[in-house]
N, C-alpha and C positions, 0 to 999 in steps of 0.2 A: 504494500500500500504506500501511496505517496501522501505526504502532508504538505500543505501549502499555507503560508501565513501572509496576511495582508494587514499591515500596520500603517495607519495614517491618521491624519487629523486636520482640523481647521481652526484657525484663529479668526474670530469675528470681532474685529476692532472697529473703532469709529473711522479709521482710515481705509477700511475695506477688509476683504477676506484674503487670508493667506494660507496656503497648504503647509502642513507639517509633514516632513518626509521621515522615513525610517532612519536614514543616515543622520539626520539632525537629532533624533532621539538617542541613537547609539553613541553619538559624540557628546552628549550632555553629561553633566556631573552625576545625574541620577543613575545612569547606566555605566559610568566609568568603572572599569575593572570587573564588573559583574555580568555584563552582557556583550557578546560579540556578534550575535545573530538574532533575528526576530524571535526564534524559539526560546531564547534565554530571557526575554523580557517578561517579567511577571506582571500580574494585574496591579499589584501594589506599586511597582516601579513606574508603570504607565500612569497611574493615578497621581503619583507624586510629581511626575513630569508635567502632567496636565495642570495640576494646581499651581506649580511654580510659574509656568508660562502665563496662566490666567492672572496671577498676582503681578507679574512683571509687566504685562500689557494692560492691566485693569480692564479686562473684557471677558467675554464668554469664549471658552475653548472646548472643542469636541475632540476626543481621542478614542480610537477603536483598534481592536485586534481581532481579526477574523481568522479562525483556524479551520481549514477544510481538509478532511481526510477523504481521499479518493480510493475507490475499490469497485469490485464488480457488484452491480445491483441487479436483482431480478426485475424483469419487465413483464407486463401482462401477457405477452404473446409467447412466453416460455423461453425467450432468449435471455441474454444478459447485456448489460451496458456498463461501461466504465464511467462512473460519475461520483459526485459527492455522496458519501454514505454516512458521514458524521460531521457535524459543524458545531463549533462553539464560538460565540461572538461576545466579546467584552466591549462595553461602551462606558466611558465616563465623560461627564460634562461638568465643568467648573465655570463659575461666573465671578470674576474679581476675587478668586481664592475660595469661594464658597461652593461646596459640593451641591450640584443640582441633581445629578443622577449618577449612579454607579450600578450597572447591572450586567449580568451574564445570562445569555440565552442560548438555546440549542438551535438557533436559526439566525439568519441575517436580521439585525435590529433595524426596523423601518425608520427609527428616529434619525439614523445616519443619512437617509435619503434627503432630508431637509437641508443638508449642508454640502452635499457633493454634486 
């Protein structure tokens, strides 16, 4: 089975919206020495980064980590298909350093669609 991670975010400031990249998160003090790849970033590390960026910019920040596990899935006609068989999506939202949401779901969190 293959596992794919998607980690990204958005800074919603008065000056406009800016994307947060995985490279930016990995280079931050929050991940320094503890994380080298997306799989190493824990929910607590991502929440700490989200909060720090929110405080620094005095605005709302969305950050998410989507983990998709691919494998053979049965389809109704008796065949099989290689697709997502397990998904875990973590989302945190901070506004000026205050936690607005922090949730983990077993599917893509639709709240993310509002900012991408």
